[in-house]
N, C-alpha and C positions, 0 to 999 in steps of 0.2 A: 809561621802560620798567621801571626798577627799582621805581618806585612801584606800577605795575600788578601786577608779580609779588608784591610784598610784601603788597599789599592783597587780592589774590585767590589767595593761596597754597592755600587749601583747595579752591577751585573748580578750580584748575589740577591739583592732585593727584588729585582725583576724576575729572576729565576724562581724565587720562592713564591712570588705572586702568581706566576704562570703555573707552577706545579700545584698550587692550592686552588686557584680559581677555575682553571680549565676542567679538571675532573668534576668539580661540583656542577658546572653548567653542562658538561657532557653527560653526566648521570641524569640530570633533570631533563635534558633533551631526549635522552634514550627512554626514560619513563613516560614522558608525554607522547613520544612517538608510538610506543607500544599501547598506550591508552587510547590514542586516536585509531590505531589499527583495530583494537578490540571493539570500539564504538562502531566503526564502519562494518565490522563483521556482524554486529547485532542489528544495525539499522538497515543494511541492504536487504536482508530477507523481509523485514517489516515493510520496506518500501515496495518490494515486488509483490507482497501479499496485498497491499493497498491498491496497486495498479490492477491486479487481477480482479479484485473485488469491484472496482469501479467499472472495468470492462464487462464483467458479468452482469452487473446491474444495468448497464447500457443496453446490452443485447437482450436482457430479460424484458426491458420495456418495449422493445421492438417486436416481440413475439406476438402473433395473432393465432387464436384458435378458431377454427371454422365451426360454426354452430350447426352446420349441416352434417358434416362427416367426422369432425373432431380432429382433423389433421392440424399440425402446428406448422406455421410458416413465418418467415421474417416479414416485416411490414413493407417490403419493397414492391410486392406485386398487388394488383387490384383484385385478382381472382384466386380462388383456392386451386392449388396444383393437383389436388386429388379429385375433387368433384366439380370444380368450375363455378362454385357459388361466389357471389360478390363479397369481398372482404370489407369494402367501404361501409356496408351496412353494419357489419359486426363492429367496426371501429366506432361508429356513431353510437351503437348500443352500449358500448363499454365506457362511455363518458361518465364523469362524476356528477352530472346534473340530474341523475335519477333520484327519485325519492327513496328513502330506505324501505318503505313498505313494498315497493315494486320488486326489490331484490331479496326480500325475506322469503324463506322457504317454510311452508307450513308442514309440520310433521305430526301425524296422528299415531298414537301408541296403540298397539294391538296386543292382546294377551295371547301368548302361545301356550297351548296345553300339551 
């Protein structure tokens, strides 16, 4: 037995190193791989939700409401598809350069008996 150990000392040393080091790195690799998969499973729905939110806000900013009939249309046409009113006037009226007093609604309270 001693003769085997002495003659194959390098083989035994490298074998022990391989048997000890590879499983440690293999387990770490496996754990990090599973961690990355779990992170992706959590982040992909969050990314999809963010894309849907951005798309919804984009189309929400393009919507125009006709002041004549109340129909809702995208901002691609110049006239209302329902009544034919010009939507350019509506877009100009919706600008932020209005004074706050022009857009405030006066409400009067009435007593109901």
